[in-house]
N, C-alpha and C positions, 0 to 999 in steps of 0.2 A: 473411521476417521481417516485422519492428513496423518501425513508423516509434516516435519516444520518443511526441507526442501523440494515437497512436492506444492506444498502454498507459494514457495521462492521463484514457480517457476509458472504461479499464475496469471495471469491479462485480470485488469481491474479495468472494471462500469462501469457509467453514473448510468444509471437507469432513470433517472431524472430528467437525463434529454442525449440518449443513451452516450455520449465522449469515452471514447477507447482515451483511460487514462495513464494508463504504458504496464509496465509488468512490477511481481512486488520484487525488490532486492533480498528487501534484513525485513525480520520484526525482532517489536521492544517488544517482553515480555519481563512480568512478575515473575519469576524465580521462587520467589515465598511463598502464594495462592495460586499457583501452576495455571495462568494462561495470560494470556496473551492482549496485549494492551491497548496497541495500536502497528499496523506497516510500517512498508517505509521501502516508494520508490522516488526512481528517480529523475531528475526534466534534461528532458533532450536540448541540446546547444548549450551544456556546458563545459570551455574550454581546457584542454593541456591539465594549463597549469591558475586555472581555475578553481578556487574548490568549486564542488561538485553541488548544489543546490538536489535538493529532496521535497518532495511530499511529505507529509505524515500524519494520514488516517488513521482516526481511535478507532480503537475494531468494533464501539458500538454503530459502526455507521457505516459497518458490514450489514448488505442486506442480506443475503447468498451465499455461503455459495458451490458453487456446480463442480465438476468435473472436470474443468480448464480455466476458468474464471470462474471471481469474488463482484459480485455487484452490489456499486455502493448505490447507497441511498442520497444524492446529491448530500456532497463534500463537503465543507466549506472551505473558498477558495483560501488566503492566508496559511495555509498553514505548513511556508515554504521554509527550512531551514536549512543553512549549508555548512555542512562537515568537512 
């Protein structure tokens, strides 16, 4: 079992190309069905006064949850949102 705080401190890596994507900043959770819908990762390079761009990866694309890393199997580029 993992706590939400522990998941939020994990690094995300794409196993298809070995690229580091970033660290989990937040989670989208379905509170009625008790499940994680997606993870939110901030994108580096956002300015102080700009909206922060984030990458949202659906939980179904998580390949493996390790001790301190989440492995993603080929996430789709284009899932960038602004908050």
